[in-house]
LUMMARVO-474104 format. One line per 2 residues: number of its first residue (from 1); for each residue x, y, z of C-alpha. Coordinates in pm, 1 decimal, always signed. Layout:
<robas>
NUM> X:Y:Z | ...
</robas>
This chain:
<robas>
1> -2818.0:-3136.4:-1126.2 | -2588.6:-3447.3:-1143.2
3> -2223.7:-3376.6:-1206.5 | -1953.2:-3635.1:-1282.1
5> -1618.2:-3524.6:-1155.3 | -1313.1:-3693.1:-1312.0
7> -980.5:-3654.7:-1137.9 | -636.4:-3800.6:-1203.9
9> -575.3:-3809.4:-832.6 | -830.4:-3843.0:-544.1
11> -903.4:-3490.7:-429.5 | -838.0:-3565.1:-64.9
13> -663.7:-3493.6:+155.5 | -587.2:-3147.4:+13.8
15> -221.9:-3166.0:+94.6 | -47.3:-3095.8:-234.0
17> -97.7:-2843.5:-511.3 | -325.6:-3036.5:-748.8
19> -523.9:-3199.3:-469.4 | -580.5:-2859.1:-305.6
21> -736.1:-2719.0:-624.4 | -944.4:-3021.9:-702.5
23> -1074.1:-3052.8:-352.6 | -1197.6:-2699.3:-332.1
25> -1354.3:-2715.1:-677.1 | -1527.5:-3042.1:-588.1
27> -1653.7:-2899.0:-257.7 | -1779.5:-2585.0:-432.1
29> -1976.3:-2801.6:-684.8 | -2104.4:-3037.7:-414.1
31> -2268.3:-2741.4:-232.7 | -2476.7:-2676.6:-544.2
33> -2530.5:-3015.9:-710.3 | -2499.5:-3388.7:-663.6
35> -2142.5:-3485.3:-755.6 | -2025.2:-3837.6:-845.9
37> -1645.4:-3897.4:-846.3 | -1435.9:-4121.2:-1053.5
39> -1063.8:-4081.2:-966.7 | -727.1:-4256.1:-966.1
41> -524.4:-4330.3:-658.0 | -146.5:-4345.9:-680.7
43> -111.4:-4395.4:-304.6 | -271.9:-4687.8:-121.2
45> -382.3:-4446.5:+149.6 | -618.3:-4286.4:-94.8
47> -802.5:-4598.3:-197.6 | -1062.7:-4562.9:+76.7
49> -1132.8:-4194.5:+128.1 | -1271.2:-4108.7:+482.2
51> -1632.0:-4054.4:+557.7 | -1601.9:-3677.9:+581.7
53> -1501.1:-3666.7:+216.7 | -1744.4:-3924.2:+86.3
55> -2029.2:-3724.2:+254.4 | -1974.2:-3461.8:-21.3
57> -2047.4:-3721.4:-293.4 | -2305.5:-3931.9:-451.2
59> -2099.6:-4221.2:-595.2 | -1731.2:-4244.3:-524.3
61> -1522.3:-4479.7:-741.7 | -1149.4:-4487.6:-683.0
63> -922.4:-4690.8:-916.0 | -562.9:-4770.5:-810.5
65> -325.9:-4670.6:-1084.8 | -100.0:-4972.7:-1140.8
67> +17.2:-4956.0:-1500.1 | +406.2:-4982.1:-1516.3
69> +576.3:-4684.6:-1682.7 | +739.8:-4912.4:-1938.0
71> +393.8:-5044.4:-2050.3 | +263.6:-4688.8:-2079.0
73> +569.1:-4597.7:-2291.0 | +510.2:-4884.2:-2529.0
75> +147.7:-4806.0:-2562.1 | +221.6:-4438.6:-2621.4
77> +480.7:-4511.3:-2899.2 | +267.3:-4785.1:-3060.2
79> -43.2:-4563.6:-3063.1 | +118.8:-4232.2:-3140.3
81> -24.3:-4085.8:-2820.7 | +124.1:-3873.0:-2549.2
83> +283.4:-4084.5:-2264.2 | +78.3:-3873.7:-2013.8
85> -239.0:-4014.0:-2159.4 | -127.0:-4371.4:-2197.7
87> -18.3:-4379.7:-1835.0 | -374.1:-4296.5:-1730.1
89> -559.3:-4509.3:-1985.3 | -752.5:-4766.6:-1789.5
91> -1055.5:-4987.2:-1888.6 | -1186.4:-4993.7:-1528.2
93> -1229.0:-4611.1:-1533.9 | -1393.6:-4620.8:-1875.9
95> -1643.3:-4876.0:-1736.2 | -1713.2:-4670.1:-1421.2
97> -1773.9:-4354.7:-1631.6 | -2009.6:-4527.6:-1873.6
99> -2210.8:-4684.5:-1577.9 | -2240.1:-4361.6:-1381.4
101> -2349.0:-4171.7:-1693.7 | -2616.7:-4431.1:-1762.8
103> -2749.3:-4478.5:-1412.8 | -2752.2:-4114.2:-1299.8
105> -2836.4:-3925.3:-1616.2 | -2532.1:-3704.0:-1579.6
107> -2606.2:-3337.6:-1665.9 | -2245.4:-3205.1:-1670.8
109> -1888.1:-3340.4:-1650.1 | -1596.4:-3163.6:-1474.2
111> -1263.7:-3321.1:-1580.7 | -968.7:-3229.2:-1372.6
113> -618.2:-3250.2:-1532.5 | -554.3:-3314.4:-1899.3
115> -507.9:-3687.0:-1848.2 | -883.2:-3729.1:-1775.3
117> -1012.7:-3565.2:-2100.3 | -980.5:-3912.8:-2266.3
119> -1276.1:-4021.8:-2048.2 | -1523.6:-3734.5:-2140.4
121> -1847.0:-3908.6:-2235.4 | -2005.5:-3817.0:-2571.2
123> -2305.4:-3591.8:-2564.5 | -2265.6:-3456.8:-2211.0
125> -2159.0:-3086.8:-2161.4 | -1822.7:-3068.7:-2012.4
127> -1573.9:-2833.4:-1846.2 | -1211.4:-2930.6:-1884.6
129> -971.8:-2809.7:-1618.0 | -627.1:-2858.5:-1752.0
131> -482.8:-2669.4:-1449.1 | -144.8:-2613.8:-1629.6
133> -40.9:-2620.1:-1983.6 | +150.8:-2950.4:-1970.3
135> +266.1:-2912.6:-2326.7 | +466.9:-2603.3:-2228.5
137> +606.9:-2777.2:-1927.1 | +748.8:-3063.8:-2131.2
139> +885.6:-2808.6:-2392.9 | +1068.8:-2642.1:-2102.2
141> +1193.3:-2978.9:-1986.9 | +1329.3:-3056.1:-2334.8
143> +1545.8:-2737.8:-2326.6 | +1746.0:-2875.6:-2031.9
145> +1766.2:-3233.5:-2152.3 | +1971.6:-3414.6:-2412.3
147> +1967.7:-3736.4:-2615.5 | +1666.2:-3968.1:-2587.7
149> +1519.9:-3764.6:-2301.0 | +1515.1:-3448.9:-2514.8
151> +1352.0:-3636.4:-2796.3 | +1085.9:-3779.8:-2561.0
153> +1013.4:-3437.6:-2398.3 | +973.9:-3276.9:-2739.8
155> +753.2:-3549.0:-2856.0 | +530.5:-3517.9:-2543.2
157> +512.2:-3140.9:-2581.4 | +410.4:-3153.4:-2951.9
159> +145.0:-3430.2:-2894.6 | +6.8:-3269.4:-2584.5
161> -14.4:-2930.7:-2748.1 | -221.1:-3069.6:-3026.7
163> -434.7:-3262.4:-2774.5 | -497.5:-2957.5:-2557.1
165> -617.4:-2753.5:-2856.3 | -839.7:-3034.9:-2981.2
167> -1004.3:-3080.1:-2640.6 | -1057.4:-2714.4:-2599.1
169> -1236.4:-2695.5:-2934.3 | -1494.4:-2960.7:-2836.8
171> -1583.1:-2879.0:-2467.8 | -1793.9:-2605.0:-2318.1
173> -1499.7:-2443.8:-2141.5 | -1132.1:-2511.7:-2097.8
175> -969.0:-2380.0:-1773.1 | -614.8:-2302.0:-1667.3
177> -488.7:-2184.4:-1337.9 | -373.8:-1841.8:-1455.9
179> -412.0:-1594.9:-1750.3 | -57.5:-1668.9:-1855.2
181> -129.8:-2042.8:-1890.4 | -468.2:-1991.7:-2056.2
183> -303.1:-1771.4:-2322.9 | -107.1:-2069.2:-2434.7
185> -419.7:-2244.4:-2569.4 | -660.1:-2053.4:-2790.1
187> -1010.8:-2040.2:-2648.9 | -916.2:-2120.0:-2296.3
189> -974.0:-1907.6:-1986.9 | -833.4:-1865.9:-1644.5
191> -979.9:-2000.0:-1317.0 | -736.6:-1909.0:-1039.6
193> -637.7:-2095.1:-726.8 | -746.1:-1964.6:-391.8
195> -613.7:-2014.1:-35.9 | -796.0:-2110.3:+281.0
197> -677.5:-1825.4:+497.6 | -862.5:-1956.4:+803.8
199> -650.2:-2277.5:+797.6 | -324.5:-2110.4:+684.7
201> -323.1:-1856.3:+956.9 | -36.1:-1792.7:+1199.4
203> -293.9:-1766.8:+1481.7 | -448.7:-2106.0:+1406.0
205> -400.3:-2408.9:+1617.9 | -116.1:-2626.3:+1492.8
207> +187.1:-2798.0:+1641.7 | +477.3:-2555.5:+1618.8
209> +825.6:-2658.9:+1511.8 | +1088.6:-2560.6:+1772.0
211> +1457.3:-2609.2:+1829.9 | +1570.2:-2587.8:+1462.2
213> +1731.3:-2246.6:+1481.6 | +1702.5:-1980.0:+1212.8
215> +1524.7:-2124.1:+915.9 | +1472.1:-2061.5:+542.6
217> +1195.0:-2287.9:+426.0 | +1092.6:-2438.3:+101.9
219> +778.2:-2658.9:+73.0 | +667.5:-2891.2:-202.9
221> +644.3:-3231.6:-340.6 | +1005.4:-3346.6:-353.9
223> +998.1:-3599.6:-635.2 | +871.3:-3331.5:-872.1
225> +1153.9:-3232.1:-1108.7 | +1109.4:-2843.2:-1086.3
227> +1102.6:-2859.7:-707.9 | +1415.4:-3096.2:-710.3
229> +1599.9:-2858.3:-944.1 | +1499.9:-2555.0:-729.0
231> +1628.2:-2687.7:-397.5 | +1942.4:-2846.4:-535.8
233> +2033.6:-2519.8:-719.2 | +1955.9:-2309.1:-406.7
235> +2153.3:-2532.4:-171.0 | +2450.7:-2541.8:-401.4
237> +2469.8:-2186.6:-533.6 | +2276.1:-1955.2:-313.9
239> +2283.4:-2092.7:+47.9 | +2668.5:-2069.3:+77.4
241> +2643.4:-1695.4:-1.4 | +2373.9:-1648.3:+269.1
243> +2572.1:-1854.2:+530.7 | +2883.6:-1656.6:+457.5
245> +2689.1:-1367.4:+619.1 | +2441.5:-1554.9:+846.0
247> +2634.6:-1863.2:+952.7 | +2353.8:-1992.9:+1181.0
249> +2085.4:-2001.3:+918.3 | +1965.8:-2340.6:+790.1
251> +1763.3:-2437.1:+481.9 | +1463.0:-2664.7:+552.1
253> +1325.3:-2860.6:+257.8 | +976.8:-2971.8:+365.7
255> +781.4:-3218.5:+154.4 | +703.3:-3577.2:+86.8
257> +894.5:-3827.7:-126.2 | +1241.6:-3655.5:-150.7
259> +1440.5:-3820.2:-418.4 | +1802.7:-3928.6:-359.5
261> +1940.8:-3603.2:-501.0 | +1742.5:-3413.2:-238.4
263> +1824.9:-3649.8:+51.9 | +2182.8:-3612.3:-30.5
265> +2168.5:-3235.6:+58.6 | +2093.6:-3311.5:+424.3
267> +2368.4:-3195.8:+668.1 | +2455.7:-2918.7:+904.3
269> +2321.9:-2646.8:+687.6 | +2028.8:-2833.0:+519.1
271> +1725.6:-3010.3:+679.6 | +1532.7:-3258.4:+464.9
273> +1214.5:-3348.6:+648.8 | +1027.8:-3589.2:+417.4
275> +652.4:-3589.2:+460.5 | +525.4:-3393.4:+752.3
277> +168.6:-3398.8:+889.2 | +125.9:-3026.1:+868.5
279> +344.9:-2775.1:+690.6 | +214.5:-2483.1:+891.4
281> +449.2:-2549.4:+1182.8 | +745.8:-2526.9:+949.8
283> +612.6:-2215.8:+776.7 | +548.7:-2046.9:+1113.1
285> +912.2:-2123.8:+1226.9 | +1061.0:-1979.6:+912.7
287> +1223.1:-1641.9:+902.0 | +1183.0:-1651.6:+526.7
289> +1022.5:-1874.3:+275.7 | +1190.0:-1918.8:-65.1
291> +1054.4:-2038.6:-400.4 | +1362.1:-2040.1:-624.3
293> +1184.5:-2225.7:-909.5 | +1338.5:-2208.8:-1254.9
295> +1027.4:-2367.2:-1408.6 | +680.6:-2294.9:-1261.7
297> +342.1:-2330.4:-1421.4 | +45.9:-2125.7:-1303.8
299> -16.9:-2013.7:-949.2 | +214.8:-2164.6:-693.1
301> +23.5:-2284.6:-389.2 | +343.1:-2300.3:-185.7
303> +365.8:-1918.3:-229.3 | +8.6:-1855.1:-144.2
305> +45.4:-2072.9:+169.7 | +354.5:-1885.0:+285.5
307> +185.1:-1551.0:+219.4 | -120.2:-1657.8:+416.4
309> +99.0:-1759.0:+704.8 | +237.9:-1404.5:+705.4
311> +592.0:-1510.1:+601.2 | +827.7:-1297.8:+394.9
313> +864.2:-1473.4:+64.6 | +1156.2:-1444.7:-181.1
315> +1037.9:-1599.4:-512.2 | +1195.5:-1635.5:-854.3
317> +1019.7:-1456.3:-1144.8 | +885.8:-1791.4:-1259.0
319> +731.3:-1877.1:-914.7 | +581.0:-1521.9:-885.5
321> +451.0:-1490.4:-1238.2 | +98.6:-1615.5:-1188.1
323> +36.6:-1436.9:-856.5 | -116.9:-1090.2:-824.6
325> +100.4:-1008.3:-533.1 | +108.8:-626.0:-567.1
327> +451.6:-603.3:-416.0 | +376.3:-819.5:-108.8
329> +652.4:-1068.8:-190.0 | +1011.9:-1004.2:-289.9
331> +1087.3:-1124.2:-648.2 | +1454.1:-1205.4:-717.9
333> +1625.2:-1393.6:-999.6 | +1892.6:-1646.1:-900.3
335> +2177.1:-1409.3:-941.4 | +2027.1:-1172.9:-695.7
337> +1843.2:-1414.9:-460.1 | +2125.1:-1440.5:-198.8
339> +2137.4:-1059.6:-164.7 | +1752.8:-1038.4:-131.5
341> +1749.2:-1299.1:+133.1 | +2039.2:-1148.3:+320.7
343> +1875.3:-808.3:+316.9 | +1559.7:-942.7:+477.3
345> +1761.9:-1146.2:+732.4 | +1947.2:-828.5:+818.5
347> +1620.5:-635.9:+871.5 | +1372.1:-854.3:+1069.2
349> +1121.7:-567.3:+1097.8 | +1112.8:-534.3:+717.4
351> +1064.8:-906.8:+676.6 | +779.4:-901.9:+930.5
353> +614.5:-608.3:+758.9 | +645.8:-781.5:+420.5
355> +482.0:-1094.6:+568.8 | +196.0:-902.4:+702.3
357> +133.8:-736.5:+370.6 | +149.1:-1077.4:+206.7
359> -124.4:-1212.6:+434.8 | -340.0:-905.4:+384.3
361> -300.4:-950.3:+8.3 | -417.9:-1306.1:-7.2
363> -705.4:-1236.5:+226.1 | -824.3:-961.4:-10.7
365> -738.7:-1132.2:-343.6 | -738.0:-1509.9:-315.1
367> -1047.8:-1628.4:-120.3 | -1166.5:-1953.0:-265.7
369> -1529.5:-1847.8:-293.6 | -1444.7:-1548.4:-504.4
371> -1192.7:-1745.3:-715.4 | -1447.1:-2017.3:-792.0
373> -1752.5:-1798.8:-844.1 | -1722.5:-1814.0:-1225.7
375> -1791.1:-2189.8:-1212.7 | -2154.4:-2119.2:-1128.6
377> -2207.3:-1951.9:-1458.6 | -1993.4:-2198.2:-1653.3
379> -2192.8:-2494.2:-1529.5 | -2516.3:-2302.8:-1483.4
381> -2542.7:-2374.3:-1108.6 | -2759.0:-2212.9:-853.3
383> -2575.4:-2064.6:-538.4 | -2634.1:-2265.0:-219.3
385> -2861.2:-1988.3:-87.2 | -3092.0:-2029.1:-393.1
387> -3092.9:-2403.2:-366.7 | -3194.4:-2383.2:+2.0
389> -3470.6:-2140.9:-85.3
</robas>
């Protein structure tokens, strides 16, 4: 079988939430079929994927995303389309899709992220992986915005909602990362994220972080608004209450592309690392990991990674919602987060026990092979063992 895999971002390296999911799905499919990739790159380092990744693929077409935001806005308003779609509308990608479908007699299409549904070729059975319900995300953004921004967010939410429903009605299957997300779009279903517990393992080989003192750690892409809002709110409102009791504790914000608002937090009590080669060293050094997100969609990879590293996690209800954690993380609203963190800092044995339960939970519940097994039926693929036979 030949599968065309469409992605809004090159699925390698698997070092951020969307790329982690897309990489593992692509690898799963490539073990069962010949996969051809057409993807965008928004980082020059992704324009030429390494040989280890290309070895998974038949064709590999990567297109640099260069359209200015102002032009995408003009196109969206003129065409009555969501800005999210206009930003990813590219004639080069359309040409690559048409050529690959023609030359390789594509049997199935797997489109990753809603922006790529506009490239689904006619007449080829498709699976649409929206990952998150972006319409709901923009609706939530609108609640906290005002003026023109609020109007734009509401417009995006309305148009994307209609788009998500229309795409779902015409593809073989529409997937979301959690049952909660799938419930927002009639006819959709969940395909959960997993976690590589051999890589995210406190006993694995990685460079440790030392000399930073007692750490509370947050990991994430730091130009993403929900992450920015989370760390700014935590540093401003929660961290002082923690340091009033544990004065030597520091808050480490670990992740690439920190915006000015995040960089401004750096000081005696807050570390802002920027991009790091491996988050495992920081997770292993943490006494606690926090996920104080006010807005969170689907399953948070940052929480699964911390759980797999056997760290005690204190998460907001929004960050914990999509995860079947069975009490292996501490869930606390913002008003009670400082108390929850202080309690675990007071009781290291309890924090350690919680971390061990968290690792055992992800090992039992979130192995990638088990999470992705439904794809074989959806795309009518044979398992690798049957292919080899």
